[in-house]
C-alpha positions in Angstrom: 10.6 22.7 -30.1 11.2 20.8 -26.4 14.4 21.0 -24.4 16.3 17.7 -24.7 15.2 14.7 -22.6 17.1 14.8 -19.2 17.6 10.9 -19.0 20.2 8.7 -17.1 20.1 5.7 -20.1 21.7 2.6 -20.1 23.2 1.3 -22.9 23.2 -2.7 -22.2 20.1 -2.5 -20.4 18.2 -0.8 -23.8 19.8 -3.2 -26.3 18.9 -6.2 -23.9 15.3 -4.9 -23.1 14.8 -4.4 -27.2 16.0 -7.7 -28.3 13.7 -9.4 -25.4 10.9 -7.3 -27.3 11.3 -8.0 -30.9 8.6 -10.1 -32.6 9.1 -14.0 -32.8 10.9 -14.6 -35.4 13.3 -11.7 -35.7 16.4 -13.1 -33.9 16.0 -16.6 -35.3 17.2 -18.7 -38.3 14.1 -18.4 -40.0 14.5 -17.3 -43.8 11.1 -15.9 -43.9 11.8 -13.4 -41.1 14.6 -11.0 -40.9 16.7 -12.0 -37.9 19.1 -9.6 -35.7 22.7 -10.1 -36.5 25.8 -10.3 -34.2 26.9 -7.3 -36.5 23.7 -5.8 -35.8 23.8 -6.1 -32.5 27.3 -4.7 -32.1 26.1 -1.7 -34.6 23.6 -1.0 -31.8 25.6 -1.1 -29.0 28.2 0.9 -29.9 25.2 3.5 -31.2 23.5 3.0 -27.8 26.8 3.6 -26.1 27.8 7.2 -27.7 24.7 8.5 -27.3 24.0 7.5 -23.8 26.8 9.4 -22.6 25.4 12.7 -23.4 22.1 12.0 -25.0 20.8 15.1 -27.2 17.3 13.2 -27.7 14.1 15.0 -28.1 12.6 11.0 -26.9 13.6 8.8 -24.4 16.7 7.2 -25.7 15.1 3.5 -25.4 11.9 4.9 -27.7 14.2 4.8 -30.7 14.7 1.3 -31.2 11.3 -0.3 -32.7 10.3 -2.7 -35.0 8.2 -1.8 -38.3 6.6 -3.0 -41.9 7.8 -1.2 -44.4 4.9 -1.1 -47.2 6.4 0.6 -50.1 8.8 2.7 -51.1 8.3 5.9 -54.1 11.3 6.9 -56.3 10.5 10.3 -57.9 10.1 13.6 -58.5 8.3 16.1 -55.6 5.1 15.7 -57.6 4.7 12.3 -57.9 6.1 11.6 -54.0 3.3 13.7 -53.0 0.8 12.1 -55.1 2.2 8.7 -53.0 0.9 10.7 -49.8 -2.0 11.7 -50.9 -3.4 7.9 -52.4 -2.6 7.2 -48.1 -4.4 10.8 -47.1 -7.6 9.8 -48.7 -7.3 6.2 -46.8 -7.9 8.0 -43.6 -10.9 7.6 -41.3 -10.4 9.8 -38.1 -7.2 11.7 -38.7 -4.3 13.0 -40.9 -0.9 14.6 -39.5 0.6 15.9 -42.7 4.5 17.5 -41.7 6.8 19.2 -44.2 9.9 21.9 -44.4 8.4 24.0 -47.4 5.1 24.5 -48.0 4.6 26.7 -51.6 1.9 27.5 -53.9 2.6 24.4 -56.7 1.2 21.3 -58.5 1.8 19.4 -55.1 0.0 21.7 -52.7 -3.1 21.5 -55.7 -2.5 17.5 -55.1 -3.0 18.1 -51.6 -5.5 20.3 -51.7 -7.6 18.1 -54.0 -7.4 15.4 -51.4 -8.7 16.8 -48.6 -11.5 18.0 -50.2 -12.1 14.5 -51.3 -11.1 13.4 -47.8 -13.8 15.6 -46.4 -16.7 14.6 -48.8 -16.3 10.6 -47.8 -16.2 11.9 -43.7 -19.3 13.8 -44.2 -20.9 10.5 -46.2 -20.0 8.6 -43.1 -21.5 11.2 -40.8 -18.3 11.7 -39.2 -15.2 14.5 -38.9 -11.4 13.9 -39.5 -8.9 15.9 -37.8 -6.3 17.2 -40.1 -3.2 18.8 -39.2 -0.8 20.6 -41.5 2.5 21.8 -40.4 5.1 24.2 -42.3 8.4 25.6 -40.8 9.0 28.2 -44.7 5.7 29.6 -46.6 8.1 32.3 -47.9 11.0 34.9 -47.7 8.6 37.5 -45.7 6.9 35.0 -43.5 10.4 34.4 -42.0 10.9 37.8 -41.2 7.4 38.7 -40.2 6.7 35.6 -37.6 7.4 36.2 -34.2 7.0 33.8 -31.1 8.6 30.9 -33.6 4.9 29.3 -33.7 1.9 30.7 -35.9 -1.7 29.4 -36.3 -3.3 30.3 -39.7 -6.6 31.1 -38.7 -7.8 31.6 -42.2 -6.7 28.5 -44.4 -7.2 30.2 -47.7 -4.2 32.6 -46.2 -1.7 29.1 -46.8 -3.5 28.1 -50.0 -5.4 25.3 -48.0 -9.1 25.2 -48.7 -11.5 27.0 -47.0 -13.1 25.9 -43.7 -16.6 25.7 -46.1 -15.2 23.5 -48.4 -14.0 21.1 -46.3 -16.4 20.8 -43.6 -15.9 17.4 -43.4 -12.5 18.2 -41.7 -11.5 19.8 -38.3 -8.1 21.3 -39.8 -5.3 23.2 -38.6 -2.5 24.9 -40.2 0.5 25.7 -38.5 4.0 27.0 -39.0 7.0 27.0 -37.1 10.1 28.9 -37.5 13.7 29.7 -36.0 15.6 32.9 -36.8 18.1 33.5 -38.4 17.4 30.7 -40.6 16.8 27.5 -39.2 13.7 25.2 -40.4 12.0 22.2 -39.1 12.9 20.0 -41.7 11.4 16.8 -41.2 9.0 16.0 -43.9 6.2 12.9 -43.1 2.6 12.1 -43.1 0.4 9.7 -40.3 -2.4 8.5 -41.0 -4.9 7.0 -38.1 -1.7 6.5 -36.3 -1.1 3.5 -37.9 0.8 4.0 -41.1 3.3 6.8 -41.4 5.2 8.3 -44.8 9.2 9.6 -44.6 10.6 11.0 -46.9 12.8 13.9 -48.7 10.5 16.1 -50.7 8.1 19.3 -49.8 4.9 20.6 -51.1 6.8 22.5 -53.6 7.3 23.8 -56.7 10.7 22.1 -56.9 10.8 19.8 -59.9 13.6 17.4 -57.9 14.4 13.9 -57.5 12.6 12.5 -54.5 12.2 9.3 -52.2 9.1 8.2 -49.8 8.7 5.0 -47.9 5.4 3.9 -46.1 5.8 2.2 -43.1 2.5 0.3 -40.9 3.5 0.2 -37.4 1.3 1.0 -34.8 2.7 1.1 -31.0 6.8 0.3 -32.8 8.1 3.3 -35.4 4.6 4.6 -35.5 4.4 5.2 -32.3 8.1 6.8 -31.0 7.0 9.4 -34.1 4.5 10.9 -32.6 6.1 11.4 -29.4 8.5 13.6 -31.3 5.9 15.0 -33.1 3.1 15.7 -30.0 6.2 17.5 -28.5 7.2 19.9 -31.6 3.7 20.3 -32.5 0.9 19.9 -30.2 -0.3 22.6 -27.8 0.9 21.1 -24.1 2.5 18.4 -25.8 -0.6 16.1 -26.0 -2.2 14.5 -28.4 -6.3 13.9 -28.1 -7.7 10.2 -28.5 -9.0 9.6 -31.5 -12.4 8.1 -31.3 -13.3 4.7 -32.1 -14.4 2.6 -35.3 -18.1 1.5 -35.1 -18.8 -2.2 -35.8 -20.3 -1.0 -39.4 -17.3 1.3 -40.3 -14.5 -1.3 -39.5 -16.5 -4.0 -41.4 -16.3 -1.0 -44.1 -12.9 -0.3 -43.7 -11.9 -4.1 -44.2 -14.2 -4.4 -47.5 -12.2 -1.1 -48.9 -9.0 -2.5 -48.2 -10.0 -5.8 -50.3 -11.4 -3.7 -53.3 -8.3 -0.9 -52.8 -6.3 -1.2 -55.8 -2.7 -2.6 -55.7 0.0 0.1 -54.5 2.7 1.3 -57.5 5.1 1.3 -55.0 4.7 -1.8 -52.7 7.3 -4.1 -52.2 7.7 -7.2 -53.0 7.9 -8.7 -49.3 6.1 -7.1 -47.0 7.5 -8.3 -43.1 8.7 -6.9 -39.8 11.8 -5.6 -39.7 13.6 -3.7 -37.1 14.2 -0.2 -37.2 15.6 2.7 -35.7 13.7 6.4 -35.5 16.6 8.7 -35.6 15.6 12.5 -35.1 17.5 15.5 -34.8 16.1 18.2 -32.5 16.7 22.0 -33.8 19.9 23.9 -32.4 19.9 27.4 -32.4 23.6 27.9 -31.8 25.1 26.5 -35.2 28.4 26.3 -33.1 30.5 28.1 -35.9 34.5 27.7 -36.3 35.6 30.7 -36.2 39.1 30.2 -37.7 37.5 27.7 -40.0 35.3 30.1 -41.0 37.9 32.9 -41.7 40.0 30.6 -43.8 37.3 29.6 -45.6 36.5 32.7 -46.7 39.9 33.8 -47.6 40.3 30.6 -49.6 37.1 31.2 -51.3 37.9 34.9 -52.1 41.7 34.4 -52.6 42.0 30.6 -53.4 45.3 31.0 -54.9 46.9 32.4 -51.9 44.6 30.6 -49.0 44.0 27.4 -50.2 43.1 25.1 -46.7 45.0 21.8 -46.4 43.0 18.9 -46.8 44.3 17.6 -43.2 43.3 20.8 -41.4 40.1 21.4 -43.1 39.0 17.6 -41.9 40.8 17.5 -38.7 39.0 17.3 -35.4 40.7 20.3 -34.0 39.2 22.5 -37.0 35.6 22.3 -36.5 33.8 21.6 -33.0 31.8 17.9 -33.3 28.0 17.8 -33.9 25.4 17.6 -31.4 25.5 13.9 -29.7 21.8 13.7 -31.4 20.0 10.6 -32.2 20.6 11.0 -35.8 24.6 12.0 -36.0 25.2 9.2 -33.6 24.0 6.7 -35.8 25.4 7.6 -38.7 28.7 8.3 -37.8 28.5 4.6 -35.7 27.2 3.3 -39.0 29.8 4.4 -41.3 32.4 3.4 -38.9 31.1 -0.3 -38.4 31.0 -0.5 -42.5 32.9 -3.5 -44.2 31.9 -3.4 -47.6 30.2 -0.9 -49.1 28.5 2.5 -48.7 26.1 4.5 -50.6 24.8 7.7 -50.0 22.0 10.0 -51.8 22.2 13.7 -50.5 22.0 17.3 -52.8 24.4 19.0 -50.0 27.7 17.6 -48.5 29.7 20.0 -46.4 29.6 18.3 -42.9 33.2 17.5 -42.0 32.5 14.5 -39.8 30.4 12.8 -42.2 33.1 13.1 -44.6 36.0 12.6 -42.4 34.4 9.4 -41.5 34.2 8.7 -45.0 37.3 9.1 -45.4 38.1 6.3 -42.6 36.0 3.9 -44.1 37.9 4.3 -47.7 41.3 4.3 -45.7 39.7 0.3 -44.8 39.2 -0.6 -48.4 35.3 0.1 -48.3 33.8 0.7 -51.6 32.2 4.1 -51.6 29.2 5.3 -53.6 27.9 9.2 -53.1 25.6 11.0 -55.4 25.6 14.9 -54.7 24.6 17.9 -56.8 26.4 20.8 -58.0 24.4 24.2 -57.9 22.5 23.4 -54.8 21.0 26.3 -52.3 24.6 28.0 -52.9 23.5 30.8 -50.7 22.4 28.3 -47.6 25.6 26.4 -47.9 27.6 29.4 -47.7 25.9 31.0 -44.7 25.6 27.6 -43.3 28.9 25.7 -43.2 29.7 28.7 -43.6 31.7 29.9 -46.2 31.9 26.3 -48.2 29.9 24.6 -50.6 29.6 21.2 -51.7 31.7 21.3 -54.5 34.8 23.1 -52.6 34.3 20.3 -50.1 34.3 17.5 -52.5 37.0 18.7 -53.7 39.0 18.6 -50.5 37.3 15.3 -49.9 38.9 14.1 -53.3 42.3 15.5 -52.5 42.3 14.0 -48.9 41.6 10.4 -49.9 44.6 7.8 -48.8 45.3 7.0 -52.3 43.8 8.8 -55.4 44.5 6.9 -58.1 43.6 3.7 -56.1 40.8 5.0 -54.3 39.6 5.5 -58.0 38.6 2.2 -58.1 36.8 2.2 -54.3 35.1 5.7 -54.4 33.1 6.8 -56.8 31.7 10.4 -56.7 29.6 12.2 -59.1 27.0 14.9 -59.3 23.8 14.7 -60.8 23.6 16.0 -64.2 19.7 17.7 -64.1 19.6 17.4 -68.1 16.5 16.5 -68.3 13.4 17.8 -65.9 13.9 16.7 -63.0 17.1 19.7 -62.2 18.2 18.1 -58.8 18.9 15.4 -57.3 17.1 16.0 -53.5 17.1 12.4 -52.0 18.4 11.2 -48.8 19.5 7.8 -48.0 22.3 5.8 -46.5 22.9 2.6 -47.9 25.8 0.2 -45.7 26.8 -2.9 -46.5 23.6 -3.7 -48.3 21.9 -4.8 -44.7 21.3 -1.1 -43.1 19.4 1.8 -44.6 18.6 5.0 -43.4 16.1 7.1 -45.3 14.2 10.5 -44.4 14.9 14.5 -44.7 18.7 14.9 -43.6 21.0 16.1 -45.6 25.0 15.7 -45.4 25.3 19.3 -44.8 26.3 21.3 -41.8 22.6 22.7 -41.6 21.2 19.3 -41.5 23.4 18.2 -38.5 23.9 21.6 -36.3 20.6 23.3 -36.8 17.6 22.0 -38.5 15.2 19.6 -37.2 15.1 16.3 -38.9 13.4 13.3 -39.2 14.7 9.8 -40.5 14.6 6.2 -40.1 16.8 2.8 -39.9 15.6 -0.1 -41.6 17.6 -3.2 -40.5 17.1 -5.9 -43.2 18.7 -6.7 -46.4 15.4 -7.1 -48.5 14.6 -3.5 -48.0 18.2 -2.3 -48.5 18.1 -4.2 -52.4 14.7 -2.6 -52.6 15.4 1.0 -52.0 18.9 0.8 -53.6 17.5 -0.6 -57.1 14.7 2.2 -57.3 17.1 5.1 -56.7 19.5 3.9 -58.7 17.1 2.5 -61.7 15.2 5.9 -61.6 18.0 7.9 -61.4 19.4 6.4 -64.4 15.8 7.0 -66.1 15.4 10.5 -64.7 18.9 11.9 -66.2 21.9 9.7 -64.7 25.3 10.8 -62.5 28.3 12.7 -64.1 31.4 10.7 -62.1 34.3 13.0 -61.4 36.2 10.4 -59.3 35.6 6.6 -60.4 32.2 5.4 -61.8 30.1 2.5 -61.6 27.0 1.1 -63.4 24.0 2.1 -61.5 20.8 0.1 -61.2 22.5 -3.5 -61.7 
């Protein structure tokens, strides 16, 4: 992982340049186009001021502000999310970049392998070779112990469950893993096809039958270009992406015909338009910056809760913990919550990040309606190790106790655990929707690991149409797949 970019960015200049570069109509009073409102500009200005003060960004700050055309959003489980990515992989003509955190023997991996075999056959039929990169951070517990040097290229594809090179002669394929000891991972999950489409989601290529979400975007040099800048700094040798070979005239005509004949995407959004989008990476950090005092207090309260309970006022005090790294992800999420006026909805499997919880408490004190859907018994050992000595359940309990008026807050704060009564045992979705307009999706959990240690990949879409589509699909599917057990408040989902 390259060090953070060293630059002297100017928030006002970056925002002014971004506004002037927006597509025609994006700032005009036209119903068919999303515009950048005064509140959007205020949010972006505050975000840039915070980030530019001491940027901890793996890419130039000005490249974070982009546009894109969201094409689809899939709400399902890990297997159906992988199938959605496989459909995109099969459309590739020149390149596929598949990045995941966990890569494990599973039906999902079989789906990827089947898509690669089919892609190879199509490439051979066209007389071409498609460049493929399969990148992951975690393969097994043994890999984390044995892998040295952080990065490993797997010469034998079969060793990681991929088809052998003889089976995929139409692909120039490389499998690579990057892992940082003792327990930090590159947690991002995304897929880039022909440097023109990207899928950003929450699901790994793994056996877990968990609730997941993945969004598909077209953007060319917009969002896709910004994400590629992050990708090549992490996964490509010397941080350089080779040029892709151009398509011949006949291949371009063939591509147009295939697009016309292509089956309608079941996850396609009803309205396809350009939206302002913010790329929100979180670079990996080796130093977790644990608070020794809070760690000892948390351990004592865990072992002897009757004698060493931590008062919520102390637990959420800024003096009890170090601030999170000033990354695009962290700076934007905290700024976003601070600007919320009406409502905040958060889907996250883990919830142990104290600055995030503190920001939500401040929003509750302002009267903002808050909905949180999280999980019980989710990766407990990882939570205890990375928080440390705290779990989602203990943090949620302290959060509820710290609400400004718990009795009145029951009408404005709705917090529930995923039931997991059906096939979908856990809710692994990562999404935040604020004031029905700002939507953040990607890989970041609401836990300490995602804010301090792990590398993450996220995007914010600014627009009411996208927010409504994502919120509706997630909540309707949550109801269908298992539902929520409310521990405070409670509202009807999917309406």
